[in-house]
C-alpha positions, 0 to 999 in steps of 0.5 A, a space after each residue: 446494480 450497486 455503486 462503487 464505494 466512495 473512499 476518503 483515505 487518500 487525503 488522510 481522513 480517518 473518520 466519516 459518516 455513511 449508510 450501510 448498503 450490505 451486511 453478509 454473515 459468513 464463517 469468518 465473521 460479518 462483512 459490512 459494506 457502506 456507501 462511503 468510507 475512510 477505511 483503506 482496504 487491502 488489495 486482493 491482487 497486490 496485498 502489500 499494505 494491510 487493510 485499516 482497522 477501527 470501529 463502526 458506531 451508531 449513537 452509543 453502540 460500537 463494533 470493532 472492524 478487524 480489517 478492511 478488504 476489497 469486495 465486488 459484485 458482478 453484473 449477475 449479482 455474485 458477491 465476493 470478498 478479498 481473495 475470493 474475488 475472481 477478477 482483477 481490481 477495476 475489471 468491467 462487469 463488476 462493481 468494486 466495494 470496500 468491505 469491513 470485517 467484524 468478528 461474529 454476527 452483526 448486532 441488530 442496529 447494524 443493518 442495511 439502511 442504517 446511518 453509521 460513523 466509521 472511525 479508523 485506528 489513527 495510530 495504526 494508519 499513521 504507522 502503515 502510512 510511514 511504512 508505505 512511504 518508506 518502502 517507496 523511498 527505499 526502492 527508489 534509493 535501491 534503483 539509484 544504488 545499482 544504476 551502474 550495474 546495468 549493461 542494457 536499458 531496463 526502463 526508467 523508474 519514477 526518478 529516471 534511473 534504471 528500474 531495478 524495482 520494476 524488473 526484479 521485485 516479486 513481493 512487497 509487504 508493508 507493516 507498521 513503520 517498515 516493509 520487506 521487499 523480495 527481489 528475484 536475481 535469476 537468469 531473466 534479470 541477467 539476460 536483461 543486462 543486470 550484473 548480479 555477480 558484481 552486485 553480490 560482491 559489493 552488497 555492503 557498499 550498496 546498502 551504505 549508498 541506499 542509507 546515505 541517500 535516504 538520509 539526504 531525502 529525509 533531511 530535505 523534508 519533502 512534501 508527500 501526497 496522493 493524487 486521485 483520478 476520482 472518489 471511488 475505490 477503483 479510481 487510480 491514485 498516484 503517490 507524489 513526492 517532491 524530492 531534491 532529485 525531482 518529483 517522484 510519481 508512482 501509481 499506488 493505492 495505499 496511504 502515505 505521510 504528508 511530509 518526509 519531516 514525519 521521519 527521524 530516519 529510514 534505513 534498509 538492510 540487504 540480505 542475499 543469503 539465498 543467492 538468487 533472492 535479495 531481501 530488503 528490510 526497511 525500517 522507519 523511525 518516526 520523528 519525535 
């Protein structure tokens, strides 16, 4: 049976050497699997952060990687990639891998057993990392801004505030230097004790509170890091950020900045055009 892919993206690594373990041609291009990679793959069950892009090379030859994805092999030998994987990440009976998609057929030098060098597009990775860190910070600031609207205890977020994010978030999409999060403000949230009417009536004030909190956190220049339970793609990873309000720790499989000093600003816009759907658009501006 295959062994899980070793990954190094958690500490910011963008290049590494590896041995090719599998090459699969398909209708959407070729999938290349290696024993170790710096590429961060998009998660097939919660696809918030896009997979890394970059190159695979050997000597003078090189091919572009359009996207890194999750892949898995079952005990029976079934190989599946991305949304075609019929199991949740980490499910027993499957070996979890990182797949690197290239357009077209693989060149002859890119074959099982070949030694290659993998290089991530560092500019894109950095922008996605800023987007992901900004997304977490915005969510924590959102929780804090609506803490007074709960009549019941919804549980705590990473800073000990009422967990609006955990209760209401239905989708999150990271992009370069930003993110878009959607929150469902329906009957279930009202039954959980959240005052949606007051929230809607004070939306502009809540937005101002979030942006003021984000400015305070950015000014503090807090450290940001990822802690891992192990080296493989399915080992748990946690984002840590030493905020003035306390250390935030969130389970997260993505990539992040090393310090909030990497931001000039983070701002959000709240949109409640659809009465039961809050859309929070987060924009990060990198430091000069």
